[in-house]
LUMDREN-72795 format. One line per field, with one value per residue: residue number from 1; residue in three letters; x negated, y, z of N, C-alpha, C in turn. Coordinates in steps of 0.2 Angstrom, whole numbers, m for minus. Example, Ala and Ser with C-alpha at 12.3 -4.5 7.8 and 13.67 -1.06 7.14 Angstrom:
BEGIN
i: 1_2
aa: ALA_SER
neast: m66_m64
nnorth: m28_m11
nup: 39_35
caeast: m62_m68
canorth: m22_m5
caup: 39_36
ceast: m66_m64
cnorth: m16_0
cup: 39_39
# end
This chain:
BEGIN
i: 1_2_3_4_5_6_7_8_9_10_11_12_13_14_15_16_17_18_19_20_21_22_23_24_25_26_27_28_29_30_31_32_33_34_35_36_37_38_39_40_41_42_43_44_45_46_47_48_49_50_51_52_53_54_55_56_57_58_59_60_61_62_63_64_65_66_67_68_69_70_71_72_73_74_75_76_77_78_79_80_81_82_83_84_85_86_87_88_89_90_91_92_93_94_95_96_97_98_99_100_101_102_103_104_105_106_107_108_109_110_111_112_113_114_115_116_117_118_119_120_121_122_123_124_125_126_127_128_129_130_131_132_133_134_135_136_137_138_139_140_141_142_143_144_145_146_147_148_149_150_151_152_153_154_155_156_157_158_159_160_161_162_163_164_165_166_167_168_169_170_171_172_173_174_175_176_177_178_179_180_181_182_183_184_185_186_187_188_189_190_191_192_193_194_195_196_197_198_199_200_201_202_203_204_205_206_207_208_209_210_211_212_213_214_215_216_217_218_219_220_221_222_223_224_225_226_227_228_229_230_231_232_233_234_235_236_237_238_239_240_241_242_243_244_245_246_247_248_249_250_251_252_253_254_255_256_257_258_259_260_261_262_263_264_265_266_267_268_269_270_271_272_273_274_275_276_277_278_279_280_281_282_283_284_285_286_287_288_289_290_291_292_293_294_295_296_297_298_299_300_301_302_303_304_305_306_307_308_309_310_311_312_313_314_315_316_317_318_319_320_321_322_323_324_325_326_327_328_329_330_331_332_333_334_335_336_337_338_339_340_341_342_343_344_345_346_347_348_349_350_351_352_353_354_355_356_357_358_359_360_361_362_363_364_365_366_367_368_369_370_371_372_373_374_375
aa: MET_ALA_LEU_TYR_LYS_ARG_GLY_GLY_THR_TRP_TRP_LEU_GLN_PHE_ARG_TYR_ARG_GLY_ARG_ARG_TYR_GLN_GLU_SER_ALA_GLY_THR_SER_SER_LYS_THR_LEU_ALA_ALA_GLU_ILE_GLN_ARG_LYS_ARG_ARG_ARG_ALA_VAL_GLU_GLU_ALA_ALA_ASN_GLY_ILE_ARG_ARG_ASN_ARG_ASP_ALA_ALA_ILE_LEU_PHE_PRO_ALA_ALA_THR_THR_ASP_TRP_LEU_GLN_LEU_MET_GLU_PRO_THR_TRP_ALA_PRO_LYS_THR_TYR_ARG_ASN_ALA_VAL_LEU_ASP_VAL_GLY_HIS_LEU_LYS_ALA_HIS_PHE_GLY_SER_HIS_LEU_LEU_VAL_ASP_ILE_SER_ALA_LYS_GLY_VAL_ALA_ASP_TYR_VAL_MET_SER_ARG_ARG_ASP_ASP_GLY_ALA_ALA_ASP_LYS_THR_ILE_ARG_ASN_GLU_LEU_GLY_THR_LEU_ARG_GLY_ILE_LEU_LYS_HIS_PHE_ARG_LEU_TRP_SER_ALA_LEU_LYS_ASP_ASP_GLY_VAL_ARG_LEU_PRO_ARG_GLY_GLN_ASP_THR_ASP_VAL_GLY_ILE_ALA_LEU_THR_THR_GLU_GLN_GLU_ALA_ALA_LEU_ILE_ALA_ALA_CYS_ALA_ALA_SER_ARG_SER_ARG_SER_LEU_LEU_PRO_ALA_VAL_VAL_LEU_ALA_LEU_SER_THR_GLY_LEU_ARG_LEU_ASP_GLU_MET_ARG_LEU_LEU_ARG_TRP_LYS_GLN_ILE_ASP_VAL_ALA_ASN_ARG_ALA_LEU_ARG_VAL_GLY_ARG_SER_LYS_THR_GLN_ALA_GLY_ALA_GLY_ARG_ALA_VAL_HIS_LEU_ASN_GLN_ARG_ALA_LEU_GLN_THR_VAL_SER_ALA_TRP_THR_LEU_GLN_PHE_PRO_LYS_ARG_LYS_PRO_ASP_HIS_PHE_VAL_PHE_PRO_SER_GLU_ARG_VAL_GLY_PHE_SER_GLY_ASN_ASP_GLU_ILE_PRO_GLN_VAL_PHE_ASP_THR_ASP_PRO_THR_LYS_PRO_ILE_THR_SER_TRP_LYS_THR_ALA_TRP_LEU_ARG_ALA_LYS_GLU_THR_ALA_GLY_VAL_THR_CYS_ARG_PHE_HIS_ASP_LEU_ARG_HIS_THR_ALA_VAL_THR_ARG_LEU_LEU_GLU_ALA_GLY_GLN_PRO_PHE_ALA_VAL_VAL_ALA_ASP_ILE_MET_GLY_TRP_SER_ALA_ALA_THR_SER_VAL_ARG_MET_ALA_LYS_ARG_TYR_GLY_HIS_ILE_GLY_GLU_SER_ALA_ARG_ARG_GLN_ALA_MET_ALA_ALA_LEU_ASP_ALA_PRO_THR_LEU_ASP_ARG_PRO_THR_LEU_ALA_GLN_PRO_VAL_ALA_THR_ILE_HIS
neast: m4_m2_m4_m2_m5_5_5_13_18_20_18_23_17_17_16_26_29_25_31_30_32_35_37_43_40_46_42_30_23_10_11_25_27_20_28_40_36_33_45_52_45_48_62_63_57_66_78_74_73_86_91_97_112_113_103_99_101_90_82_76_85_85_81_92_102_98_99_113_119_114_121_135_136_140_153_160_167_157_157_161_150_140_144_143_129_125_130_123_110_112_114_102_93_96_96_85_73_78_82_95_101_99_107_118_133_132_122_129_139_130_126_137_139_127_129_140_134_126_136_144_160_174_180_170_161_168_169_156_153_162_155_144_150_154_141_137_147_145_134_139_140_148_159_155_151_163_170_163_169_168_174_181_180_194_199_205_217_212_214_225_229_235_249_251_258_270_264_251_248_250_240_229_230_229_216_210_213_204_192_175_175_184_192_196_208_219_217_220_233_239_236_244_256_258_252_241_226_209_199_207_212_200_194_203_209_213_221_228_239_255_263_275_284_283_274_261_248_240_223_209_210_211_217_225_238_239_232_235_248_263_266_277_279_283_291_281_269_269_268_256_247_250_245_232_228_226_213_205_205_199_200_199_207_199_192_188_199_196_181_163_154_145_143_140_133_133_124_128_140_146_155_161_154_157_147_138_147_153_163_163_159_165_169_158_160_171_166_158_165_178_176_172_184_193_188_189_203_206_210_210_207_207_203_210_222_230_237_243_251_260_266_273_282_290_296_302_312_321_318_318_308_302_302_293_281_279_276_264_256_253_246_254_250_245_257_265_257_258_272_273_265_272_284_292_296_306_317_329_334_337_347_357_360_365_376_385_392_401_412_429_441_456_461_454_453_450_444_454_464_469_467_480_488_489_502
nnorth: m6_12_29_45_62_74_90_98_87_71_55_38_21_5_m13_m27_m43_m42_m31_m14_m1_16_31_47_53_63_72_83_78_67_56_54_51_38_31_30_24_11_7_7_m3_m14_m15_m18_m31_m38_m37_m44_m56_m60_m55_m43_m38_m29_m25_m14_m4_m2_10_26_41_53_47_38_48_53_43_41_53_53_42_46_59_58_55_66_83_97_107_100_92_101_106_94_93_104_100_89_94_101_89_82_90_87_72_68_61_49_31_24_13_17_28_34_34_43_51_57_64_73_80_87_96_103_109_117_125_132_140_136_132_121_116_116_108_96_93_91_80_71_69_63_51_46_42_33_23_19_11_2_4_13_8_2_13_19_10_12_24_36_51_62_80_89_102_119_123_135_140_148_158_173_182_192_209_218_231_229_220_227_237_229_223_234_237_226_227_238_232_227_214_206_195_194_200_193_181_183_187_176_167_172_170_156_149_141_132_139_132_124_133_139_129_127_122_126_117_112_121_124_135_136_128_134_130_123_110_104_99_91_90_95_86_69_70_82_82_82_87_96_113_125_140_156_171_182_175_169_180_185_174_174_187_185_175_182_187_177_172_162_151_134_118_111_121_132_141_152_157_155_170_186_203_219_236_247_259_276_277_271_261_244_230_214_200_185_175_159_147_134_132_134_149_153_159_172_179_191_202_200_203_217_222_220_228_241_241_241_230_216_199_182_173_162_166_171_160_156_167_165_153_157_167_159_150_160_164_154_142_124_115_103_104_115_109_99_108_114_103_96_83_69_70_83_90_88_95_108_110_112_124_133_133_143_152_146_148_157_150_138_142_146_134_126_133_129_119_124_127_125_111_105_95_95_99_115_127_136_129_118_101_89_83_67_59
nup: 0_m3_0_m7_m11_m19_m24_m12_m6_1_m8_m10_m13_m19_m22_m25_m27_m40_m45_m46_m35_m34_m26_m21_m4_1_10_19_29_34_43_45_31_31_39_32_21_26_31_19_12_20_18_5_5_13_5_m6_m1_2_14_15_8_m3_m15_m22_m12_m5_m7_m8_m3_m12_m24_m26_m28_m40_m49_m48_m52_m66_m71_m69_m76_m90_m90_m84_m83_m88_m78_m66_m65_m62_m50_m43_m43_m35_m23_m20_m19_m6_2_0_7_20_20_14_17_20_18_9_16_29_32_43_53_63_58_47_55_61_50_46_57_56_43_46_56_47_42_32_25_30_19_9_15_15_2_m1_6_0_m12_m6_m2_m15_m20_m10_m12_m24_m22_m14_0_7_14_26_33_34_42_53_58_51_45_33_36_39_39_35_22_12_0_m5_m13_m23_m29_m42_m42_m52_m54_m52_m62_m73_m72_m73_m86_m94_m91_m97_m110_m113_m112_m117_m121_m133_m132_m119_m116_m123_m117_m104_m104_m110_m99_m89_m95_m97_m87_m88_m84_m81_m88_m97_m105_m110_m117_m127_m143_m161_m167_m157_m155_m159_m168_m175_m168_m156_m146_m136_m134_m121_m119_m113_m95_m78_m70_m72_m75_m80_m92_m109_m109_m114_m117_m118_m127_m122_m127_m125_m125_m137_m146_m142_m146_m160_m164_m161_m170_m181_m181_m185_m199_m207_m199_m193_m189_m179_m173_m160_m150_m142_m146_m145_m144_m147_m141_m145_m148_m162_m170_m164_m160_m150_m151_m148_m156_m163_m165_m171_m169_m166_m170_m168_m155_m138_m129_m116_m104_m96_m86_m83_m90_m85_m71_m72_m78_m67_m58_m64_m64_m51_m44_m34_m36_m41_m56_m56_m49_m59_m64_m52_m51_m61_m57_m46_m51_m59_m49_m41_m50_m49_m55_m56_m44_m49_m62_m64_m58_m68_m79_m75_m74_m62_m51_m42_m29_m28_m31_m19_m10_m15_m14_m1_0_m8_m3_3_m7_m14_m6_m8_m19_m14_m5_m14_m20_m10_m7_m17_m11_m4_m11_m11_m14_m22_m14_m2_14_23_35_35_32_42_46_46_61_66_74
caeast: 0_m6_m1_m6_m1_6_7_13_23_17_21_21_15_15_18_29_31_24_35_27_36_31_42_42_43_50_39_23_19_7_13_31_27_18_33_45_33_33_52_54_42_52_69_62_56_72_83_72_74_93_93_101_116_113_96_99_102_84_79_77_91_84_81_99_106_96_102_120_120_113_127_141_136_144_160_162_166_151_158_161_143_136_146_140_122_124_132_117_105_113_113_95_90_97_95_80_69_82_84_102_104_98_112_123_139_129_119_134_141_125_126_143_137_122_132_144_130_124_141_148_167_175_182_164_158_172_167_149_154_165_149_140_154_153_135_137_152_142_129_143_138_152_164_152_151_170_172_160_173_166_180_179_183_201_198_211_217_211_215_232_230_240_253_251_264_270_260_244_247_250_234_224_231_226_209_207_213_199_186_171_177_190_196_198_215_223_216_223_240_241_236_250_262_258_250_235_220_204_195_212_212_194_193_208_207_218_225_233_244_260_266_281_288_282_271_254_247_234_218_206_212_208_221_228_245_239_230_240_255_265_267_281_276_288_290_275_263_269_266_249_244_251_241_225_226_224_206_202_209_196_200_200_210_194_188_190_204_191_175_157_152_141_146_135_135_130_124_129_148_149_161_158_154_156_143_136_153_152_170_162_158_169_166_155_163_173_165_156_171_183_174_173_191_196_185_193_210_207_214_206_210_203_206_215_228_235_241_247_257_265_270_277_287_295_300_307_317_325_317_317_301_300_300_287_276_277_273_258_252_251_247_259_247_245_264_267_254_261_279_272_262_277_291_295_298_312_322_335_337_341_354_362_362_370_383_389_395_406_418_435_444_463_463_449_455_445_446_460_469_468_469_486_487_493_505
canorth: 0_18_35_50_69_78_96_98_81_64_50_31_17_m2_m18_m33_m48_m40_m25_m8_4_23_36_53_52_69_75_85_75_60_52_52_47_32_27_29_18_5_5_5_m10_m19_m15_m22_m38_m41_m37_m49_m63_m61_m53_m37_m40_m25_m24_m7_1_m1_15_33_45_57_42_36_53_54_37_42_58_51_38_50_64_57_55_72_89_101_111_95_89_106_106_88_94_108_96_84_99_101_83_80_94_83_65_67_56_43_26_23_9_21_34_31_38_49_55_61_69_78_84_91_101_107_113_122_130_137_145_133_131_114_113_115_102_90_92_88_73_68_67_57_45_43_39_27_19_16_6_m2_6_17_4_1_20_21_6_16_29_42_54_69_85_91_110_122_124_142_142_150_163_179_183_199_213_221_236_226_216_232_240_224_222_240_237_221_230_242_228_226_207_206_189_194_202_188_175_185_187_169_163_174_168_149_146_136_133_142_127_121_138_140_123_126_122_129_111_111_126_124_141_134_125_138_126_121_104_104_94_89_94_93_80_65_72_89_81_81_90_101_119_129_147_161_176_185_170_168_186_185_169_176_192_183_172_187_188_172_170_156_146_127_115_110_127_134_147_157_155_159_176_191_209_224_243_249_267_280_278_268_256_238_226_207_196_179_171_152_144_127_132_138_154_150_162_179_182_199_206_200_207_224_224_220_234_246_241_241_224_210_193_177_171_157_169_172_154_157_172_162_148_161_170_153_148_165_164_148_136_118_113_97_107_119_104_97_113_115_97_94_76_68_72_90_92_88_100_114_110_116_130_138_132_149_155_143_149_159_145_133_144_146_127_124_137_126_114_128_128_121_108_105_90_96_105_120_129_140_123_113_94_88_79_61_57
caup: 0_m3_1_m10_m10_m25_m22_m4_m4_0_m11_m8_m19_m17_m26_m22_m32_m47_m47_m43_m32_m33_m25_m16_2_2_17_19_35_32_48_43_25_32_42_27_16_30_31_12_10_23_15_m2_6_15_0_m11_2_4_21_14_2_m8_m16_m24_m7_m2_m11_m4_m5_m18_m30_m27_m31_m47_m53_m48_m57_m73_m72_m69_m80_m97_m88_m80_m86_m86_m71_m61_m64_m59_m43_m39_m42_m29_m17_m19_m16_1_5_0_12_26_20_9_19_22_14_9_21_35_33_48_55_67_53_44_60_62_44_47_62_53_38_50_59_41_40_27_26_30_13_6_18_13_m5_m1_9_m5_m16_m3_m2_m21_m20_m6_m14_m30_m20_m10_7_11_18_32_37_35_47_59_60_47_42_30_39_36_39_32_14_11_m7_m5_m19_m22_m35_m44_m42_m58_m55_m52_m68_m78_m72_m75_m93_m97_m91_m101_m117_m114_m112_m123_m124_m137_m131_m112_m115_m125_m112_m97_m105_m111_m93_m85_m98_m97_m81_m90_m80_m85_m93_m101_m110_m113_m122_m132_m151_m164_m168_m151_m155_m164_m168_m178_m163_m150_m140_m137_m131_m117_m120_m106_m89_m71_m68_m77_m76_m84_m99_m115_m108_m119_m113_m122_m127_m122_m133_m124_m126_m144_m149_m141_m150_m167_m165_m160_m176_m187_m180_m188_m205_m209_m194_m195_m184_m174_m171_m153_m150_m139_m148_m142_m148_m143_m142_m145_m150_m168_m170_m158_m159_m144_m152_m148_m162_m162_m169_m169_m168_m168_m169_m166_m148_m134_m125_m110_m98_m96_m79_m83_m93_m80_m65_m74_m78_m60_m54_m67_m62_m44_m42_m31_m37_m45_m63_m55_m47_m64_m64_m46_m52_m66_m53_m41_m54_m61_m43_m39_m55_m48_m59_m51_m43_m53_m69_m63_m57_m75_m83_m72_m74_m55_m49_m37_m22_m28_m30_m12_m7_m18_m12_6_m1_m12_m1_5_m13_m16_m1_m11_m24_m10_m2_m19_m21_m4_m7_m21_m7_m1_m15_m9_m19_m20_m8_3_19_25_42_34_31_46_45_50_66_66_80
ceast: m4_m1_m5_m2_m1_9_7_17_19_21_19_21_13_18_21_32_31_27_31_32_32_37_40_44_47_48_32_19_17_10_20_32_25_24_39_42_34_40_55_51_46_59_68_61_62_78_81_73_81_95_97_105_115_106_95_99_95_79_80_83_90_84_88_103_104_99_110_122_120_119_133_142_140_151_164_162_160_152_158_154_139_138_143_132_120_126_126_111_106_112_106_91_90_95_89_75_72_82_91_105_103_103_117_129_137_126_124_137_136_125_132_142_132_125_137_140_127_130_146_155_168_177_175_161_161_170_160_149_157_160_145_144_154_147_135_142_149_137_132_141_143_157_161_152_159_172_169_164_172_173_178_183_189_200_205_211_217_213_223_234_235_243_253_257_264_266_253_243_246_243_228_224_228_219_206_208_207_192_182_173_183_195_198_206_220_223_220_231_243_241_242_257_263_256_244_230_215_201_200_212_206_192_198_206_214_223_230_239_248_265_274_286_287_280_264_253_240_229_215_208_209_211_223_235_245_236_235_247_257_268_271_279_282_286_283_269_263_266_258_245_244_246_234_223_224_216_202_205_206_196_201_203_205_191_192_194_200_184_169_155_148_144_140_137_130_130_125_136_151_155_158_159_153_152_141_142_152_158_169_160_162_166_164_159_166_171_163_162_176_182_174_180_195_194_189_200_211_211_209_210_205_207_212_222_232_239_245_253_262_269_275_283_292_299_305_313_322_324_316_310_298_298_294_281_274_274_266_253_249_251_252_257_247_252_267_264_257_268_278_270_268_284_295_298_305_318_329_338_340_347_359_365_367_376_388_394_401_413_424_438_452_465_458_451_449_448_452_466_467_471_475_485_492_496_507
cnorth: 6_24_40_57_72_85_97_92_75_59_43_27_10_m7_m24_m37_m46_m34_m19_m3_11_28_42_51_58_73_78_82_68_55_49_48_40_27_26_24_11_2_3_m2_m16_m20_m19_m29_m41_m42_m43_m56_m64_m59_m47_m39_m36_m23_m17_m2_2_4_22_37_49_52_40_41_54_49_38_47_57_46_41_55_64_57_61_78_93_104_106_92_95_107_100_89_99_104_92_88_100_95_81_84_90_76_63_62_49_37_26_19_12_26_31_36_44_54_60_66_75_83_89_97_106_112_119_127_135_141_142_131_123_112_112_109_96_88_89_81_68_65_62_51_42_40_33_21_15_10_2_m2_10_14_3_7_21_16_9_22_36_44_61_74_88_98_112_123_132_144_143_154_168_179_191_203_216_227_234_223_222_236_235_223_228_240_231_223_235_239_228_219_207_200_189_196_196_182_177_185_180_165_165_171_160_145_141_138_136_138_125_127_139_135_122_126_124_123_109_116_125_130_140_132_128_134_125_114_104_98_91_93_92_87_76_67_79_87_79_83_95_107_123_136_151_166_180_181_169_174_187_180_172_182_190_179_176_189_183_169_164_151_139_124_113_115_129_141_153_155_158_165_181_198_214_231_244_256_270_281_275_263_249_234_219_204_189_174_164_148_137_126_136_143_151_153_169_182_189_203_206_204_215_226_224_226_240_247_242_236_219_204_188_176_166_160_171_166_154_161_169_157_152_164_164_151_154_166_158_142_130_116_108_99_111_114_101_101_114_109_95_86_76_71_80_93_92_94_107_115_114_123_136_137_138_153_153_144_151_154_140_135_144_139_124_127_133_121_118_128_123_117_107_100_90_101_109_122_133_135_118_106_92_82_73_59_49
cup: 0_m3_m3_m10_m17_m23_m15_m1_m4_m4_m9_m14_m16_m22_m22_m27_m39_m49_m43_m41_m31_m32_m21_m9_5_9_16_25_33_37_46_36_26_35_37_22_20_29_24_10_13_20_9_0_9_10_m5_m8_4_11_20_7_m4_m10_m18_m18_m4_m6_m7_m7_m11_m24_m32_m30_m38_m52_m54_m53_m64_m75_m73_m74_m87_m96_m85_m85_m84_m79_m65_m60_m61_m52_m39_m38_m36_m23_m15_m16_m8_5_5_6_19_26_15_10_21_16_14_14_28_36_37_49_59_63_49_48_61_56_44_51_59_48_41_53_53_39_34_29_26_23_9_8_16_6_m6_1_4_m10_m13_m3_m9_m22_m17_m9_m20_m28_m15_m2_11_15_25_36_39_41_54_61_57_44_39_34_35_34_37_25_14_4_m8_m11_m18_m29_m36_m44_m50_m60_m56_m59_m74_m78_m75_m83_m97_m97_m96_m108_m118_m114_m118_m126_m127_m135_m124_m112_m117_m120_m106_m98_m106_m104_m89_m88_m99_m91_m82_m85_m84_m90_m98_m107_m114_m118_m127_m139_m155_m166_m163_m150_m161_m164_m170_m173_m156_m145_m141_m132_m127_m119_m114_m101_m83_m68_m74_m79_m80_m91_m104_m114_m113_m115_m119_m122_m127_m127_m132_m126_m134_m148_m148_m145_m157_m168_m165_m167_m181_m186_m183_m194_m208_m204_m196_m188_m178_m171_m164_m154_m147_m140_m144_m147_m143_m145_m141_m148_m157_m168_m164_m157_m153_m145_m152_m154_m160_m167_m166_m166_m170_m165_m167_m158_m144_m131_m118_m104_m99_m90_m79_m85_m88_m73_m66_m75_m72_m57_m57_m65_m55_m41_m40_m32_m41_m51_m61_m52_m52_m65_m58_m47_m56_m62_m49_m45_m57_m55_m41_m44_m54_m52_m54_m50_m47_m60_m69_m62_m64_m79_m81_m72_m67_m55_m44_m30_m22_m28_m23_m8_m9_m16_m5_5_m4_m9_1_m1_m15_m11_m4_m15_m20_m7_m7_m20_m16_m4_m12_m17_m4_m5_m13_m15_m17_m14_m3_8_21_32_41_33_35_45_49_55_66_73_80
# end
């Protein structure tokens, strides 16, 4: 067995049954690195001789996360992968020198307390532990921790969102209309008019929009229930889409509705010019233009609050919750959670529904028509 230093980190190296093992110990301490190497060698020997059921578990946590991320990346949306990489970064800071088999219930509890000390919200910690669970499930080690009583922190659901007032919406629309980004205004109006999620709209292609039938079909979505659902276009959404099509007379079905493009100024006229438009690639983000528009409008909200606004207005108009859930593409579990979140909005609709039971019939006695007493 050998230890060697690369940069400021010790690496371990040994051979067993003709196989060479070489991994970072993840520490600048030679003493700790030697202990990690000893445990790693022992774990390999035990796994090879059937003492441990899961031979793959005898690896260091950083190596396991690399393998897991490479395996999962092709199946995830880019945003999901980026979030997992961030989660892994926090997890490695705590479990970086651990073998997978050495991650314990106490270690997980210590991680939760450490992240809370860092000021992380319970929702953030829950997401990070969800990533840890995914890694350990892949190596068939999660069930043992679960049996030891490990539970993900529940915390409070802080993602309550806000619904824009008509005044806020008007100010925001005006700011978007003045934005350098020509696609920001149609994107915001479409979000308010359909309740589409950000990525559902960003990745929208022309072949998904049927102007003749006033509808669009969602492609990839956050939930299975959301993918492929049909969303009907109201008059405002239809006018927005129709006007936006005029910007792309040579569009093809596979082209993105909101393509990647750059904006600059030509000459001294301060008029923004669009260039480098690539309809085969979707716009990466409206982040900068969105932040400027909100600042100009004096409105504090997230892009997701446009969807929240659409949901609120549908429910306030008395639309059945089941219909709204179908339009928004909520999963069954999400529908239950949203029913609690938006429960107060449907109060007037529930009163009207129950009022229907007040209507007297010809053969139904009321308080004004007392039931005859049988002698």
